[in-house]
C-alpha positions, 0 to 999 in steps of 0.5 A: 442580897440584890443590892450586893449582886448589883454592886458586883455586876457594876464592879465587873462592868467597870473592870471590863471597861478599864481593861478594854480602855487599856487595850485600846490605848496599847493598840493605839500606841503600837499602831503609832510605833508601827507607823513610825517604824514604816516611816523610818524603813522608807527613809532608810531605803531611800538612803540606801538607794541614794548610797547605791546610786552614789557607789554605782557612779563611783564604780563607773568612774573607777572603771573608766579610769582603769580603762583609760589607764589600760589603754594608755599602757597598751599604747605605750607597749605598742610603741615599744614593740614597734621600736623593737621591730624596727631594730630587728629589721635593721639587724636582719638587713645587716645580716642579709648583707653579711650573708650575701658577702659570705656567699660571694666569698664562698663562690669564689673559694669553690671555684678555687677548690675546683681548680685545685682538684682538677690539678690534683687529678692531673697530678695523680694521673701522671703519678699513676702512669709513672707507677704503671711504667715502673711496675711493668718494668719490674714485671719484665725484669722479674718475669712475675706479676704483682699478684704472683709476687705478693702471693709468693711472699705471703705463702712463704711467710705463712709457711715459716710462721706455721712451721715455727708455731707447730714446732713450738706447740708440739714441744709444749704439748710433749713437755706438758704431757710428760710432766702431767703423766709424772705428776698424775702417776705420783699423786695416784700412787701416793693416794693408793699407798696412803689409803690401803683398804681391805676389799670384802666382796659381798655377793648379796645372794639372800639365801637362808639356810633351813635345818631340814626340808620339812621346814619348807612346808611350815614356812608355806603354811596351810594353804599358803597362808604363812608365805602369803603373810610373810610376802605381804608384810616384807614386800619380797618374794620367797622362792621355795624350790627343790634346792635342799635346805635353802630358801631364796629371798628375791627383792629389788630393795636391799632393805626389804631383802635384809628385813625379810632375811632377818625375820625368816632366820628368827622364825626358823630359830623360834620354830613358831611360824604363824601369821601373828608371829610372822608380823611380830618378827617382821616388825622386830626385824624392821627396827633392827635393820633400821638401827643397823642402817643408822649405825652404818651411816654414822660409822661411815661419816665418822670414819671419813671425818665428814661433818654436817651431813643431813640425817637423811643422807646419813641414813641413805649411806647406811642403806648402801651397806646392803647394796653391792655393785659387781660384788663390791660393797657400795658403802665400803667403795664410797668410803674408799673413794672419799679417802682417795679423793681427799688424799689426791686433793691434798697432794695437788692443792685442791679443796680437800673437804669438797673432794672428801664429801663428794667422794663419800656421796658420789654413789648415794643415788644407788640407795634410791635408783630402784625407786626413782627414774634416772641414773644413780649419778643424777638421782644422787645429785638431786638428793644432795641438792634437796638436802642443801649440799654445796653446789660443788659437791652436787656437781661432782656427784652428777659428773662422776660418770661423765653425765655432765661436763666437769668444771672443777678439779674436784670433779675429776678427782672424784671420777678418778678415785671412783675408777681406782677403787673399782679397778683394784684387784679383787674389788669387783666380781666381774671375771676378766673374760666377761670384762674383755668380752664386753669391751670387744663387743663394744668395739665390734659394734662401733667398727660395723658402721661405715666410715669408722677409722678407729674405736676404743673402749675406755673407762672400764667399758663405760665409754666408747670413742669412735674416730671417723674418716672426715672425708666420708662422715660429715658433722651431721653424719657424726651425730647420726652415727653416735645415736646409731651406735648407742641404739645398737649397743642397747639392743645387742649388749647387756651392761650395768649403768650407762655407756657413753658414745663419743664420735670424733671427727677431725682433720689434722695436718702434720709436717716434719722438719728435717 
């Protein structure tokens, strides 16, 4: 056992010695390799340093060669520039000599020109003296100065030209006026003849008949609850007074007034009058009235042959069936104006479609004038513009009472058709006495201002034209007078719509040839 252990220990010692010897040998070999590598590195470093030194020397030599070459090129360019400068100096010297020669020539020419000018002045003075002598001799012979003779000749020629021009203008104006009067009378007469429309005057006094005065109490209801409900739902005022067997409905809105009238007639016929029944019949009357409005608008569009109208404009036309002007139904008046405008446009070759459309819509603003500010012409033009109507139609609507300047013949036709329809016998309910009284009042107001020569009420009292004496009223005074007349008319007269005040100041020269 001990021997075995000894052998094992000896073997382990031998193995350990062998391992240590191998490691020592490897370490020695690695050391030798490292020394060899260091020696090689030193040798390579020396070679690199030698090569770098050689390259530095080569670069230095190349730089010196480049510098020498650049110096040579610069010297060459300098020599060339010097040669060019020498040539330029020679050319400048030559030009200076040429300029000096030209200057001498110019001085010589200037002296000659001065001498010629002196001779011309002397010649001109001699000619002026001769002309003065001739003019003096002529003035002595004719006993007139030059200015007097010139003025006399100019006045004579001007007078002759003015006489000829005035005579020709007067002749042309008279012929044009006669032809225009004949043509206008024929066109209007033909239009009226072809458009024979019946006139139905509607006073639009919303009076509802009741079977007996006992019905008034039932309409009022206990403590007034029925009448309050009715007025709240319809937006009208019920006037129940001592008038026997009648109830008056008051409202600015014609649709509200018609709804109230239909509803009240239904309540009276039904006999059951209480808030719930009132509400039911008012709703039914609103539907019925709206259907009538739509039917009336569509009927008017169909009757006039107008296509493509906006549905809201058609509805507003239907509203006009409940609106009157001086007793004349506005929708019937609009239809007639559409026919008249179209016929006159066809006769004179204007745009018939535009004239018919503008004539039908010219009073469309009256369907909204109790709800909006402004004249019915301006309101109607805005309504048509918002519904994308043709600009010519919008302008004709706005201009049919002269609120804006008329620019097309269709504008004039619509205005003329409006006047013809309104002035037909029986068309409107204003009495002749009231009409004449209003015209006289307009002319009296205008005549009360100082400087007025004449004044005329025209267009059925819608315009007053005032002629003033130009020596007493200047342009600024004419504007002040127009404003003053308008203010006085507003204070002293009652009238529908608008009245236009036009003050005319002009100077005329009239001559007669014998």
